[in-house]
PQR file of N, CA, C, O and H, with PARSE charges and radii, in Angstrom:
ATOM      1  N   MET A   1      35.477  35.979 192.970 -0.4000 1.5000
ATOM      2  CA  MET A   1      35.435  34.674 193.590 -0.0000 2.0000
ATOM      3  C   MET A   1      35.977  33.660 192.571  0.5500 1.7000
ATOM      4  O   MET A   1      35.600  33.691 191.400 -0.5500 1.4000
ATOM      5  N   ASN A   2      36.835  32.790 193.010 -0.4000 1.5000
ATOM      6  CA  ASN A   2      37.486  31.830 192.119 -0.0000 2.0000
ATOM      7  C   ASN A   2      37.018  30.410 192.430  0.5500 1.7000
ATOM      8  O   ASN A   2      37.836  29.523 192.672 -0.5500 1.4000
ATOM      9  H   ASN A   2      37.142  32.764 193.962  0.4000 1.0000
ATOM     10  N   LYS A   3      35.691  30.195 192.424 -0.4000 1.5000
ATOM     11  CA  LYS A   3      35.127  28.885 192.743 -0.0000 2.0000
ATOM     12  C   LYS A   3      34.147  28.473 191.655  0.5500 1.7000
ATOM     13  O   LYS A   3      33.583  29.316 190.957 -0.5500 1.4000
ATOM     14  H   LYS A   3      35.026  30.916 192.228  0.4000 1.0000
ATOM     15  N   HIS A   4      33.953  27.172 191.520 -0.4000 1.5000
ATOM     16  CA  HIS A   4      32.990  26.643 190.560 -0.0000 2.0000
ATOM     17  C   HIS A   4      31.580  26.698 191.144  0.5500 1.7000
ATOM     18  O   HIS A   4      31.405  26.699 192.363 -0.5500 1.4000
ATOM     19  H   HIS A   4      34.411  26.487 192.086  0.4000 1.0000
ATOM     20  N   GLY A   5      30.579  26.745 190.268 -0.4000 1.5000
ATOM     21  CA  GLY A   5      29.192  26.749 190.710 -0.0000 2.0000
ATOM     22  C   GLY A   5      28.885  25.529 191.571  0.5500 1.7000
ATOM     23  O   GLY A   5      29.263  24.412 191.219 -0.5500 1.4000
ATOM     24  H   GLY A   5      30.721  26.744 189.279  0.4000 1.0000
ATOM     25  N   GLY A   6      28.210  25.732 192.684 -0.4000 1.5000
ATOM     26  CA  GLY A   6      27.842  24.642 193.579 -0.0000 2.0000
ATOM     27  C   GLY A   6      28.886  24.298 194.621  0.5500 1.7000
ATOM     28  O   GLY A   6      28.668  23.396 195.429 -0.5500 1.4000
ATOM     29  H   GLY A   6      27.903  26.640 192.970  0.4000 1.0000
ATOM     30  N   THR A   7      30.026  24.999 194.627 -0.4000 1.5000
ATOM     31  CA  THR A   7      31.079  24.664 195.591 -0.0000 2.0000
ATOM     32  C   THR A   7      31.187  25.660 196.741  0.5500 1.7000
ATOM     33  O   THR A   7      32.128  25.586 197.531 -0.5500 1.4000
ATOM     34  H   THR A   7      30.203  25.732 193.970  0.4000 1.0000
ATOM     35  N   PHE A   8      30.246  26.584 196.846 -0.4000 1.5000
ATOM     36  CA  PHE A   8      30.264  27.509 197.979 -0.0000 2.0000
ATOM     37  C   PHE A   8      28.885  27.532 198.616  0.5500 1.7000
ATOM     38  O   PHE A   8      27.887  27.257 197.949 -0.5500 1.4000
ATOM     39  H   PHE A   8      29.482  26.644 196.204  0.4000 1.0000
ATOM     40  N   GLY A   9      28.821  27.851 199.872 -0.4000 1.5000
ATOM     41  CA  GLY A   9      27.552  27.802 200.603 -0.0000 2.0000
ATOM     42  C   GLY A   9      27.349  26.424 201.221  0.5500 1.7000
ATOM     43  O   GLY A   9      28.210  25.551 201.115 -0.5500 1.4000
ATOM     44  H   GLY A   9      29.631  28.075 200.414  0.4000 1.0000
ATOM     45  N   ASP A  10      26.203  26.240 201.866 -0.4000 1.5000
ATOM     46  CA  ASP A  10      25.893  24.964 202.525 -0.0000 2.0000
ATOM     47  C   ASP A  10      25.475  23.877 201.543  0.5500 1.7000
ATOM     48  O   ASP A  10      25.692  22.692 201.798 -0.5500 1.4000
ATOM     49  H   ASP A  10      25.503  26.949 201.952  0.4000 1.0000
ATOM     50  N   ALA A  11      24.879  24.273 200.423 -0.4000 1.5000
ATOM     51  CA  ALA A  11      24.419  23.294 199.430 -0.0000 2.0000
ATOM     52  C   ALA A  11      24.330  23.969 198.068  0.5500 1.7000
ATOM     53  O   ALA A  11      24.192  25.188 197.965 -0.5500 1.4000
ATOM     54  H   ALA A  11      24.703  25.235 200.216  0.4000 1.0000
ATOM     55  N   GLY A  12      24.412  23.160 197.044 -0.4000 1.5000
ATOM     56  CA  GLY A  12      24.248  23.644 195.676 -0.0000 2.0000
ATOM     57  C   GLY A  12      23.120  22.868 195.013  0.5500 1.7000
ATOM     58  O   GLY A  12      22.935  21.683 195.291 -0.5500 1.4000
ATOM     59  H   GLY A  12      24.524  22.170 197.128  0.4000 1.0000
ATOM     60  N   CYS A  13      22.373  23.518 194.148 -0.4000 1.5000
ATOM     61  CA  CYS A  13      21.255  22.868 193.453 -0.0000 2.0000
ATOM     62  C   CYS A  13      21.429  23.060 191.958  0.5500 1.7000
ATOM     63  O   CYS A  13      21.815  24.133 191.495 -0.5500 1.4000
ATOM     64  H   CYS A  13      22.523  24.480 193.922  0.4000 1.0000
ATOM     65  N   PHE A  14      21.140  22.008 191.212 -0.4000 1.5000
ATOM     66  CA  PHE A  14      21.212  22.047 189.762 -0.0000 2.0000
ATOM     67  C   PHE A  14      19.910  21.497 189.201  0.5500 1.7000
ATOM     68  O   PHE A  14      19.379  20.508 189.707 -0.5500 1.4000
ATOM     69  H   PHE A  14      20.826  21.136 191.588  0.4000 1.0000
ATOM     70  N   SER A  15      19.397  22.136 188.159 -0.4000 1.5000
ATOM     71  CA  SER A  15      18.151  21.718 187.528 -0.0000 2.0000
ATOM     72  C   SER A  15      18.449  21.116 186.163  0.5500 1.7000
ATOM     73  O   SER A  15      19.244  21.665 185.400 -0.5500 1.4000
ATOM     74  H   SER A  15      19.828  22.939 187.748  0.4000 1.0000
ATOM     75  N   PHE A  16      17.815  19.989 185.851 -0.4000 1.5000
ATOM     76  CA  PHE A  16      17.983  19.330 184.564 -0.0000 2.0000
ATOM     77  C   PHE A  16      16.667  19.324 183.797  0.5500 1.7000
ATOM     78  O   PHE A  16      16.283  18.300 183.233 -0.5500 1.4000
ATOM     79  H   PHE A  16      17.170  19.543 186.470  0.4000 1.0000
ATOM     80  N   TYR A  17      15.980  20.453 183.771 -0.4000 1.5000
ATOM     81  CA  TYR A  17      14.714  20.568 183.046 -0.0000 2.0000
ATOM     82  C   TYR A  17      14.961  20.334 181.554  0.5500 1.7000
ATOM     83  O   TYR A  17      16.015  20.713 181.043 -0.5500 1.4000
ATOM     84  H   TYR A  17      16.293  21.285 184.229  0.4000 1.0000
ATOM     85  N   PRO A  18      14.009  19.717 180.849 -0.5600 1.5000
ATOM     86  CA  PRO A  18      14.226  19.329 179.451  0.2800 2.0000
ATOM     87  C   PRO A  18      14.696  20.431 178.496  0.5500 1.7000
ATOM     88  O   PRO A  18      15.360  20.126 177.506 -0.5500 1.4000
ATOM     89  N   THR A  19      14.376  21.686 178.761 -0.4000 1.5000
ATOM     90  CA  THR A  19      14.773  22.750 177.839 -0.0000 2.0000
ATOM     91  C   THR A  19      16.168  23.294 178.132  0.5500 1.7000
ATOM     92  O   THR A  19      16.622  24.213 177.449 -0.5500 1.4000
ATOM     93  H   THR A  19      13.836  21.934 179.565  0.4000 1.0000
ATOM     94  N   LYS A  20      16.850  22.751 179.125 -0.4000 1.5000
ATOM     95  CA  LYS A  20      18.195  23.217 179.465 -0.0000 2.0000
ATOM     96  C   LYS A  20      19.242  22.399 178.716  0.5500 1.7000
ATOM     97  O   LYS A  20      18.908  21.421 178.048 -0.5500 1.4000
ATOM     98  H   LYS A  20      16.481  22.005 179.680  0.4000 1.0000
ATOM     99  N   ASN A  21      20.492  22.795 178.826 -0.4000 1.5000
ATOM    100  CA  ASN A  21      21.584  22.127 178.101 -0.0000 2.0000
ATOM    101  C   ASN A  21      21.789  20.679 178.538  0.5500 1.7000
ATOM    102  O   ASN A  21      22.044  19.818 177.697 -0.5500 1.4000
ATOM    103  H   ASN A  21      20.763  23.590 179.369  0.4000 1.0000
ATOM    104  N   ILE A  22      21.683  20.397 179.819 -0.4000 1.5000
ATOM    105  CA  ILE A  22      21.831  19.039 180.338 -0.0000 2.0000
ATOM    106  C   ILE A  22      20.449  18.589 180.791  0.5500 1.7000
ATOM    107  O   ILE A  22      19.828  19.249 181.624 -0.5500 1.4000
ATOM    108  H   ILE A  22      21.476  21.097 180.503  0.4000 1.0000
ATOM    109  N   THR A  23      19.956  17.470 180.252 -0.4000 1.5000
ATOM    110  CA  THR A  23      18.621  17.019 180.604 -0.0000 2.0000
ATOM    111  C   THR A  23      18.640  15.576 181.085  0.5500 1.7000
ATOM    112  O   THR A  23      19.659  14.893 180.982 -0.5500 1.4000
ATOM    113  H   THR A  23      20.461  16.934 179.575  0.4000 1.0000
ATOM    114  N   VAL A  24      17.515  15.119 181.610 -0.4000 1.5000
ATOM    115  CA  VAL A  24      17.359  13.735 182.070 -0.0000 2.0000
ATOM    116  C   VAL A  24      16.134  13.089 181.427  0.5500 1.7000
ATOM    117  O   VAL A  24      15.544  12.173 182.001 -0.5500 1.4000
ATOM    118  H   VAL A  24      16.688  15.674 181.694  0.4000 1.0000
ATOM    119  N   LEU A  25      15.753  13.554 180.251 -0.4000 1.5000
ATOM    120  CA  LEU A  25      14.562  13.055 179.549 -0.0000 2.0000
ATOM    121  C   LEU A  25      13.311  13.208 180.402  0.5500 1.7000
ATOM    122  O   LEU A  25      12.483  12.299 180.475 -0.5500 1.4000
ATOM    123  H   LEU A  25      16.233  14.298 179.785  0.4000 1.0000
ATOM    124  N   GLY A  26      13.183  14.330 181.028 -0.4000 1.5000
ATOM    125  CA  GLY A  26      12.066  14.644 181.905 -0.0000 2.0000
ATOM    126  C   GLY A  26      12.543  15.676 182.903  0.5500 1.7000
ATOM    127  O   GLY A  26      13.554  16.342 182.678 -0.5500 1.4000
ATOM    128  H   GLY A  26      13.856  15.068 180.968  0.4000 1.0000
ATOM    129  N   GLU A  27      11.838  15.813 183.984 -0.4000 1.5000
ATOM    130  CA  GLU A  27      12.253  16.768 185.004 -0.0000 2.0000
ATOM    131  C   GLU A  27      13.180  16.082 185.983  0.5500 1.7000
ATOM    132  O   GLU A  27      12.957  14.927 186.346 -0.5500 1.4000
ATOM    133  H   GLU A  27      11.017  15.273 184.167  0.4000 1.0000
ATOM    134  N   GLY A  28      14.212  16.777 186.412 -0.4000 1.5000
ATOM    135  CA  GLY A  28      15.149  16.209 187.371 -0.0000 2.0000
ATOM    136  C   GLY A  28      16.037  17.295 187.934  0.5500 1.7000
ATOM    137  O   GLY A  28      15.965  18.453 187.524 -0.5500 1.4000
ATOM    138  H   GLY A  28      14.393  17.715 186.117  0.4000 1.0000
ATOM    139  N   GLY A  29      16.866  16.912 188.869 -0.4000 1.5000
ATOM    140  CA  GLY A  29      17.777  17.858 189.471 -0.0000 2.0000
ATOM    141  C   GLY A  29      18.770  17.162 190.367  0.5500 1.7000
ATOM    142  O   GLY A  29      18.732  15.942 190.526 -0.5500 1.4000
ATOM    143  H   GLY A  29      16.925  15.971 189.202  0.4000 1.0000
ATOM    144  N   MET A  30      19.655  17.937 190.949 -0.4000 1.5000
ATOM    145  CA  MET A  30      20.694  17.395 191.810 -0.0000 2.0000
ATOM    146  C   MET A  30      20.975  18.405 192.917  0.5500 1.7000
ATOM    147  O   MET A  30      21.013  19.611 192.675 -0.5500 1.4000
ATOM    148  H   MET A  30      19.685  18.929 190.819  0.4000 1.0000
ATOM    149  N   ILE A  31      21.170  17.906 194.120 -0.4000 1.5000
ATOM    150  CA  ILE A  31      21.555  18.737 195.257 -0.0000 2.0000
ATOM    151  C   ILE A  31      22.893  18.206 195.752  0.5500 1.7000
ATOM    152  O   ILE A  31      23.065  16.998 195.915 -0.5500 1.4000
ATOM    153  H   ILE A  31      21.139  16.926 194.317  0.4000 1.0000
ATOM    154  N   ILE A  32      23.843  19.113 195.990 -0.4000 1.5000
ATOM    155  CA  ILE A  32      25.145  18.694 196.496 -0.0000 2.0000
ATOM    156  C   ILE A  32      25.461  19.432 197.790  0.5500 1.7000
ATOM    157  O   ILE A  32      25.054  20.578 197.980 -0.5500 1.4000
ATOM    158  H   ILE A  32      23.703  20.095 195.858  0.4000 1.0000
ATOM    159  N   THR A  33      26.191  18.760 198.677 -0.4000 1.5000
ATOM    160  CA  THR A  33      26.641  19.365 199.926 -0.0000 2.0000
ATOM    161  C   THR A  33      27.780  18.528 200.479  0.5500 1.7000
ATOM    162  O   THR A  33      27.905  17.349 200.148 -0.5500 1.4000
ATOM    163  H   THR A  33      26.521  17.829 198.522  0.4000 1.0000
ATOM    164  N   ASN A  34      28.608  19.126 201.316 -0.4000 1.5000
ATOM    165  CA  ASN A  34      29.624  18.357 202.029 -0.0000 2.0000
ATOM    166  C   ASN A  34      29.296  18.304 203.526  0.5500 1.7000
ATOM    167  O   ASN A  34      30.150  17.958 204.343 -0.5500 1.4000
ATOM    168  H   ASN A  34      28.506  20.084 201.585  0.4000 1.0000
ATOM    169  N   ASN A  35      28.063  18.646 203.873 -0.4000 1.5000
ATOM    170  CA  ASN A  35      27.575  18.627 205.246 -0.0000 2.0000
ATOM    171  C   ASN A  35      26.730  17.359 205.428  0.5500 1.7000
ATOM    172  O   ASN A  35      25.625  17.273 204.894 -0.5500 1.4000
ATOM    173  H   ASN A  35      27.369  18.927 203.210  0.4000 1.0000
ATOM    174  N   GLU A  36      27.238  16.386 206.170 -0.4000 1.5000
ATOM    175  CA  GLU A  36      26.562  15.089 206.305 -0.0000 2.0000
ATOM    176  C   GLU A  36      25.176  15.205 206.934  0.5500 1.7000
ATOM    177  O   GLU A  36      24.253  14.500 206.526 -0.5500 1.4000
ATOM    178  H   GLU A  36      28.136  16.455 206.604  0.4000 1.0000
ATOM    179  N   LYS A  37      25.019  16.090 207.926 -0.4000 1.5000
ATOM    180  CA  LYS A  37      23.718  16.266 208.573 -0.0000 2.0000
ATOM    181  C   LYS A  37      22.687  16.809 207.576  0.5500 1.7000
ATOM    182  O   LYS A  37      21.550  16.340 207.537 -0.5500 1.4000
ATOM    183  H   LYS A  37      25.768  16.663 208.258  0.4000 1.0000
ATOM    184  N   LEU A  38      23.084  17.778 206.788 -0.4000 1.5000
ATOM    185  CA  LEU A  38      22.207  18.346 205.768 -0.0000 2.0000
ATOM    186  C   LEU A  38      21.916  17.319 204.671  0.5500 1.7000
ATOM    187  O   LEU A  38      20.786  17.239 204.192 -0.5500 1.4000
ATOM    188  H   LEU A  38      24.008  18.159 206.819  0.4000 1.0000
ATOM    189  N   ALA A  39      22.905  16.547 204.275 -0.4000 1.5000
ATOM    190  CA  ALA A  39      22.715  15.517 203.245 -0.0000 2.0000
ATOM    191  C   ALA A  39      21.697  14.477 203.706  0.5500 1.7000
ATOM    192  O   ALA A  39      20.858  14.038 202.919 -0.5500 1.4000
ATOM    193  H   ALA A  39      23.823  16.613 204.665  0.4000 1.0000
ATOM    194  N   LYS A  40      21.768  14.083 204.972 -0.4000 1.5000
ATOM    195  CA  LYS A  40      20.826  13.094 205.502 -0.0000 2.0000
ATOM    196  C   LYS A  40      19.393  13.641 205.451  0.5500 1.7000
ATOM    197  O   LYS A  40      18.459  12.924 205.094 -0.5500 1.4000
ATOM    198  H   LYS A  40      22.450  14.439 205.611  0.4000 1.0000
ATOM    199  N   LYS A  41      19.237  14.911 205.810 -0.4000 1.5000
ATOM    200  CA  LYS A  41      17.912  15.530 205.781 -0.0000 2.0000
ATOM    201  C   LYS A  41      17.391  15.626 204.346  0.5500 1.7000
ATOM    202  O   LYS A  41      16.211  15.374 204.105 -0.5500 1.4000
ATOM    203  H   LYS A  41      19.996  15.494 206.100  0.4000 1.0000
ATOM    204  N   MET A  42      18.256  15.988 203.389 -0.4000 1.5000
ATOM    205  CA  MET A  42      17.842  16.085 201.991 -0.0000 2.0000
ATOM    206  C   MET A  42      17.454  14.721 201.434  0.5500 1.7000
ATOM    207  O   MET A  42      16.480  14.616 200.689 -0.5500 1.4000
ATOM    208  H   MET A  42      19.214  16.193 203.585  0.4000 1.0000
ATOM    209  N   ARG A  43      18.208  13.665 201.787 -0.4000 1.5000
ATOM    210  CA  ARG A  43      17.871  12.321 201.318 -0.0000 2.0000
ATOM    211  C   ARG A  43      16.483  11.910 201.811  0.5500 1.7000
ATOM    212  O   ARG A  43      15.714  11.283 201.082 -0.5500 1.4000
ATOM    213  H   ARG A  43      19.000  13.751 202.392  0.4000 1.0000
ATOM    214  N   LYS A  44      16.177  12.269 203.050 -0.4000 1.5000
ATOM    215  CA  LYS A  44      14.875  11.929 203.618 -0.0000 2.0000
ATOM    216  C   LYS A  44      13.754  12.676 202.886  0.5500 1.7000
ATOM    217  O   LYS A  44      12.705  12.095 202.608 -0.5500 1.4000
ATOM    218  H   LYS A  44      16.802  12.778 203.642  0.4000 1.0000
ATOM    219  N   ILE A  45      13.966  13.938 202.578 -0.4000 1.5000
ATOM    220  CA  ILE A  45      12.967  14.724 201.847 -0.0000 2.0000
ATOM    221  C   ILE A  45      12.763  14.155 200.448  0.5500 1.7000
ATOM    222  O   ILE A  45      11.625  13.991 200.007 -0.5500 1.4000
ATOM    223  H   ILE A  45      14.818  14.410 202.803  0.4000 1.0000
ATOM    224  N   VAL A  46      13.847  13.854 199.751 -0.4000 1.5000
ATOM    225  CA  VAL A  46      13.770  13.316 198.393 -0.0000 2.0000
ATOM    226  C   VAL A  46      13.037  11.981 198.379  0.5500 1.7000
ATOM    227  O   VAL A  46      12.331  11.665 197.421 -0.5500 1.4000
ATOM    228  H   VAL A  46      14.771  13.987 200.109  0.4000 1.0000
ATOM    229  N   ASN A  47      13.205  11.196 199.445 -0.4000 1.5000
ATOM    230  CA  ASN A  47      12.620   9.855 199.510 -0.0000 2.0000
ATOM    231  C   ASN A  47      11.292   9.861 200.270  0.5500 1.7000
ATOM    232  O   ASN A  47      10.880   8.831 200.803 -0.5500 1.4000
ATOM    233  H   ASN A  47      13.778  11.453 200.223  0.4000 1.0000
ATOM    234  N   HIS A  48      10.624  11.011 200.323 -0.4000 1.5000
ATOM    235  CA  HIS A  48       9.297  11.163 200.951 -0.0000 2.0000
ATOM    236  C   HIS A  48       9.268  10.652 202.393  0.5500 1.7000
ATOM    237  O   HIS A  48       8.299  10.011 202.801 -0.5500 1.4000
ATOM    238  H   HIS A  48      10.959  11.848 199.890  0.4000 1.0000
ATOM    239  N   GLY A  49      10.306  10.927 203.154 -0.4000 1.5000
ATOM    240  CA  GLY A  49      10.342  10.587 204.569 -0.0000 2.0000
ATOM    241  C   GLY A  49      10.932   9.226 204.891  0.5500 1.7000
ATOM    242  O   GLY A  49      11.155   8.922 206.063 -0.5500 1.4000
ATOM    243  H   GLY A  49      11.092  11.448 202.823  0.4000 1.0000
ATOM    244  N   GLU A  50      11.188   8.405 203.896 -0.4000 1.5000
ATOM    245  CA  GLU A  50      11.775   7.085 204.136 -0.0000 2.0000
ATOM    246  C   GLU A  50      13.238   7.224 204.515  0.5500 1.7000
ATOM    247  O   GLU A  50      13.923   8.120 204.023 -0.5500 1.4000
ATOM    248  H   GLU A  50      11.007   8.652 202.944  0.4000 1.0000
ATOM    249  N   GLU A  51      13.717   6.360 205.373 -0.4000 1.5000
ATOM    250  CA  GLU A  51      15.135   6.306 205.725 -0.0000 2.0000
ATOM    251  C   GLU A  51      15.702   4.985 205.248  0.5500 1.7000
ATOM    252  O   GLU A  51      14.957   4.037 205.002 -0.5500 1.4000
ATOM    253  H   GLU A  51      13.160   5.632 205.773  0.4000 1.0000
ATOM    254  N   GLY A  52      17.006   4.920 205.119 -0.4000 1.5000
ATOM    255  CA  GLY A  52      17.649   3.690 204.676 -0.0000 2.0000
ATOM    256  C   GLY A  52      18.244   3.865 203.299  0.5500 1.7000
ATOM    257  O   GLY A  52      18.456   4.985 202.835 -0.5500 1.4000
ATOM    258  H   GLY A  52      17.611   5.691 205.319  0.4000 1.0000
ATOM    259  N   ASP A  53      18.510   2.748 202.653 -0.4000 1.5000
ATOM    260  CA  ASP A  53      19.128   2.786 201.336 -0.0000 2.0000
ATOM    261  C   ASP A  53      18.199   3.431 200.312  0.5500 1.7000
ATOM    262  O   ASP A  53      17.028   3.068 200.204 -0.5500 1.4000
ATOM    263  H   ASP A  53      18.337   1.838 203.030  0.4000 1.0000
ATOM    264  N   ILE A  54      18.727   4.371 199.581 -0.4000 1.5000
ATOM    265  CA  ILE A  54      17.979   5.040 198.531 -0.0000 2.0000
ATOM    266  C   ILE A  54      18.604   4.625 197.201  0.5500 1.7000
ATOM    267  O   ILE A  54      19.786   4.883 196.975 -0.5500 1.4000
ATOM    268  H   ILE A  54      19.678   4.665 199.669  0.4000 1.0000
ATOM    269  N   PRO A  55      17.843   3.993 196.326 -0.5600 1.5000
ATOM    270  CA  PRO A  55      18.418   3.600 195.039  0.2800 2.0000
ATOM    271  C   PRO A  55      18.819   4.813 194.227  0.5500 1.7000
ATOM    272  O   PRO A  55      18.036   5.751 194.077 -0.5500 1.4000
ATOM    273  N   MET A  56      20.006   4.802 193.713 -0.4000 1.5000
ATOM    274  CA  MET A  56      20.512   5.920 192.910 -0.0000 2.0000
ATOM    275  C   MET A  56      20.742   5.451 191.501  0.5500 1.7000
ATOM    276  O   MET A  56      21.169   6.234 190.652 -0.5500 1.4000
ATOM    277  H   MET A  56      20.642   4.040 193.835  0.4000 1.0000
TER
END
């Protein structure tokens, strides 16, 4: 397969736990997708059910 990590499948997940190479000074992560319906659902989950603008 000639693809980068996170570019195949419906979504990709990345973890930024403090002991890994890339960190966020605490626990964190990132979810990526090119599916708008799935992205909307993930934003709602991340924001504890709230809809609307999510500060990034």
